N, C-alpha and C positions, 0 to 999 in steps of 0.2 A: 194784370192777373197772371200772365205767362211767366213774368219775372218772379212772382211770389211762388209759383209752382216749382220753378227751377231752383229757387233758394231752399225750399223745403226738401226737395229731392237731394240736393247737395248736403244738407244737414244730416239726413238719414244715412247717406253714404259715409260721411265723415265719422259719425258715432259708431256705426257698425264696423268700419275699418279699424278704429281704435280698439274696440272691444275684441275683435278677432286677433289683433296683434298681441294683446295681453294674454289671451287664451293660448295662442300658439307658443309664446315664450315659456309659459308654465309647462305645456305639454312637451316641448323640446327638452326641458330640464327634468322631466319626469317627476314633478312635484305638485303639491296643492297650491292654490292661490295664496299669496301673502294678503294680510289684512288691507293694506293700501290698494292692492290690485283688485281685491274683491269689491272695495268701495267704489273704485273707478269704473269697474265693470257695471255695477248697478246704476251708476250715474249715466253712463253712456247708453245703456239699454233703456233707461227711463226717458232720456232725451230723444232717442230714436223713435220710441213708441209715441211720444207726444207729437213729434214732427210728422209721423205717419198719419195720425188722426187729423192734424191740421191740413195735411196734403189732401186727404179725402174730402174735407170740407171745401177746400179751395177748388177742387175739380168739380164738386157739386155746384158751387157758385158759378163757375164758368159755364156749366150746362144750362143753368137758369138764364144767364145773360144771352147765351146763344139762342135759346127758345124765344126770348123777348125780341131779339133782332129778327128772327125768322117771321114772327107775327107782324112786325112793323114794316118789313120789306114790301109787302104787297100793296100797302097804301101810302108808301113814301113817308112814313111816320118818323123814321129815324132822323135825328137831327144831325146836321153837319158840325163837325168840330172845326176849329180854325185851321185853314190851310188844306182841309180835306176836299177831295173831289168825289162825287157820288153819281151813280147812274140814276135814271128816273125811278128805278125800283128801290133805290136806297143802298145799293151795294157800293162799298168803298173802292175807289180807283187808286191804287198805290202810286206813290211818288215815282218818277222815272228813275231815281237813283236806287230804288229798291227792286231787286230782281223778282221775277215771277215766283220762282221757287222759294226764295227767302221769305217773301210775303206770305206764301201759302203755309209754310211750316211754322211761322211765328204767329199766325192768326189765332185768336181765342177760340174760333170755331173748330180749327184743326185740333187744338189741345183738348177741347171738349169731346171731339170725335174719338180721339185716341183714348180718352178716359172711359169711353162707353164700349170698348171692344171686349169681347169675351170669346176665348178659343178661336181667335182669328175672325170672328163674325161681329159686324157692327150691331149695336143694340138699338137704341132709339134712333129715329130718323134725324139726321143732322145735315146742315148745309154749310159747305165750306166755300168761301169766296176766293176766286182767282181773277187775275187780270183779264178783262174781256179781250178776246183775240178773234181774228178772222179764221174761217175754216179753209184750210188748204188741202189736207188729205186726211182721210179717215184712218184712225189707228185700229188695225184689225189683227186678230190672232191667226188669220189664215195665211198671212204672208211672212216669209222669212226676212223681208226687208222692213217689216213693221213689228208689231208686238209679238208676232210668231217667233222672232229671234230670241225672245226671252223665255220661251216655253221650254222647260226642262223635261227631257224624256224620262220616263220611268224605266230604268234599266234593270233587267233581270238576267239571271243565268250566268253571273260572273264565275260562280264556283263550278258550274258545269263546263264553262270555257276552260278553266284551269285543269279540270279532270281530263280533258282531251289530250293533255300532254303527259298523263300519268298512266302507268300500268298497274294492274292488281298485284299486290304483294302478299304472298301467303306462306312463304317458307317458314316464317316464325311460328306458324300454327302447328307445324308437325315436328319440329325439333324440340329438344328439352330446353326450357328457359330457366336460367339461374342468375345469380348476382355474385359479385365479388367486391371486396373493399381494398384490394391490392392492385398494383400495376403489373403483376404477373400471376398466372394461374398454373399450378403444378398438378398434373393428374396422371393416372396410370392408364396406359393404352394396352389392351390385350392384343397380342400379335398372333398367338397360336395356342392350341391345346393338344395334349396327347393323352388319350384315354386308354389305359392298359388294364382296365378292370376285367377280371376273369375268375371263374370258380377256382377255389383253392382247397386241396385235400388237407386233412388234419395231419399235423406233424406226428411222425412215429419215432423220431430220434432227436436228441438234442445236439447232434453233431452239426458243424458248420456246413453250409452248402458247398458243393464242389464243382458245379457246372451251371452256366446260365441256361435258362429254358426259353421257350417261345414267348413272343410278345413282350420281351423285356423281363420276364419273370426269372427268378433263380430257383433251380430245382435241386433239392438235396437228395442225391441218389441214396443216401443212407436213411433218409426219413421224410423229406419234403416239408411242406408247411409254410414255405416262404411266400409272402404276398407280392403281387406285381406292383411296380412303381409307375405312376402316371406323372404328367408334367404340365405346367402352365408357363407360357412364355409371355412376359410382359415387359414394357418399357416405360420408364418415367419420362414424361414429356412436359416441357415448360413452354407455355405460350404467352407472349406479352399482350397486355391490353393495348389495343390500337385506337388512335383517334381518327374519327371521320368528321370532316368539317367543310363548310363553304359559306360564302357571304356575298351580299350584293350591296352596292351603294344606292342610296335614295336621297332625294332632296327633302329638307324639312317641310318645304311648302307642299310637296306631294303627300307627305304624311298627314299634314293638318287639313288639306283641302279635300282629299279623297277619302271618304269615310270608310271604305272597305279595303283600302290598299294594305293596311297593316295586317288584317286577317288573311288576305290572300298571300302576302309575302310569307307570313308564318307558316301557312299550310304548304306553300311551295318549298320552302327551305327544309321543313321537317320531312316532307316526302323524299326530297333528294338524299337525305341521310339514309333513310330506310332502303331506298333503291340501291345505293352503293353497298350497303351492308349485305343485301341479298346476293349481289354480284360477287362480293368477296367470299361469302360462305360457300359458293360453288366454284368459282374460278380463281380465287386468290392463290398466287404462286409462292407465298411464304417469304419472298424477298423484300428487302427494304421495309416499308411500313405496311405491306400487304398481309392479310390473313393467310393461313394455310387452309385453302378451300378443299372441299370434298374431292374435286377433280384432280388434286395434286397430292393426296395423302397416300403414302406407300401402304400396300396391303389391300386396297380396294379391288374387288374382283372385276373381271371383264367378261362380257358376253358378246361373242362375234355374231354378225348377221346370219340369220338362218331362215330361209324360205320367204318370210314376209315379216312385217313389223309386229303383228300379233304373236306369231310363233316366237320371235326373238324376245319379245317382252315377257312372254310366259316362261321361257327357259331361264331368263335372268331371275325371275321370282323364285324358281326352284333352287338356284344356287344360294340365294339368301337363306333358304330353309335348310338345305343339306350341308353346305360348306360353312356358312356363317352361323348355323345353329340359331337362327333368329327368325322372328315373325315380321315380314315386311308390312309397313303401314302406309306406304304411298309410292306413287310413281312421280318423277319430275320429268316433264316433257316440254320442249320448245313448241311454240304455236304452230310452226311449219310442220313439225312431225305429228302433232295432234291432228292437223288437217289431213295428212296422209292417212292416218288411221281412220278418221271420220269418213273418208272417201272409199275405203275398201269395200269391195262387193263380192258376193258369192258367184258361183258359176252361172246363175240365172240373172245376174245383173242387179241383185237386191243389195242395198246397203246394210252393213252389219249394225250400224248405230242409228237407224231411223231415217237417214238421208235428209233431203231438203224439208220434208214435212215432219221431221222428228223434233224433239224438244231441245236439241242442241248437241254440243260436242260429247265425246266419250268421257263424261265426268267420272265414270267408274270403269276400270280396266282390270279384268281378271280378279274382280272382287275388291280392288283397292282404289281409293280416291286418286284422281289425277290432279297434280298441281301444275298448271300451265304457267310457265315462267320463261321470260327472255334471258334470265341469268344462265340458263343451260344453252350451250351452242346448238344450232340446228344440226341434225344428224347424230346427236348424242342424247341419251336419256339416262336416268338413274332410277333405281328401285332399291329399297332397303328399309331397315328399321331405324327411322330417323330419330327415335327416342335415344339412340346411342350417339347422337351428335348434340353437343351442348353449346348454347350461346350464353355467355356470362356478361351481363350488363354491369359496367362499372359506373358510368354516368349516363342516364337516359337523356334523350334529346332535349336540348335547352336552346332558347332564343335570347340573344343579347343585342343591345343597340348602344352605340356610342358615336360621338362626334370627335373623339380624340385621335382618330386615325389620320396620319399625314397632315394635310392642310385642310381637313374637312371642316374644322371649327370656323375658319374665316370664310369658307365657301358655302356655309349653310347646308352641308351634306352630313349624312349619318351612315354608318356601316351597320348593317343588320347581319349578325353572325349566328349560324346554327352549328351545333357541335354535339357529338356523342362519343363515348368511349366504351369499347366492348372487346371481348375475346371469344374465340371460337375453337372448338376442339372435337375430334372424332375419337370416341372411346374404343370402338371396335371396328377397324376398317373393313374386315371381311363380312360384316353385316350389311355391306353395300355392294351393289354391282353397277358398273358403268356399262351401258348398253350401246352397241354400235347399230344405229338405225339406217345406215347407208347401204343400199343394196350393191 
């Protein structure tokens, strides 16, 4: 009966494989089935269906036979076949040439048992014969040298473990985000303005002016009426799109055996791109393939240390307003400097920001949100209108995998690559102030 079940199973696999091959060919060529393909498909599907029905019947017969054997075991009713050895209860003792495991999995009772499983649970009570053996040691799940070695732990928190190596990234949230379809971005950077607007008297003569007046105006001694001239100083800046990328090697076996490793690798590689991008937006020196970061843009204002960190930070905000003619929307501070501000106390020893029993760090400073980032060096901070700094995405982060690197193909290795392309520019440098937080 086991042979018949195997044959029917093979028939089903054969006809389904043939049918899928025909369908795959038509799909690859992006066309409908030919008449002969359609006929063959119908034949294979019909034969597979017929074999499936027969398989169900065969498994049912095996179940009936197993039940009969079970009923006959207790009264030694089972008859011996030629050459068979049986126990007093009627159980078959396999030939010495047949291994215990081989006899177990080839038995009709085992096949019937497998046919009655549903969702990993056995259905009707079945009995499977194995070779009678002596008891030597109990198989127990409590010992690592017994069945306990096969117990798989339910592992949780892998994503949390990965997060422990990552810092929060928030600079993207406050700058202006744009896109580009080119490998260079050309924009206008405002460097200064001169406002000479002034009240002007009505002209009383059509004669040309003869002498310059105050604040850049021309005064016509004969009749006046000339308007003062103001100025805008701008520079055309071209910034190239830069590529940020990194990769790691992984074995194919690790990818196939560890269900979560691909997701973790993707998350790790994507995060690495964003961390380097944030560093470049602040500290990039503009040389080689580096961005021109905020800390190296000419025209950014400076605020020297004054009294304490709170006073210094407030005076920097004023410069954004009065010199940069802008409205600041955030502070950027290193965690060490934010700690210094958190620990500031008044003359009575009271913390300004709640202290140990407070809700946390100074998330708001002088009415502005604080972006805590390690991209800013300790001892330095920034405040400004970050809407006047633009990040242009050329190609957002992507993950690629290949075994074509070096000799990876013959070594069953793959390279997983993360890559992004972007450009960064500061439209108005004096809308930002670099703060010296070192006393």
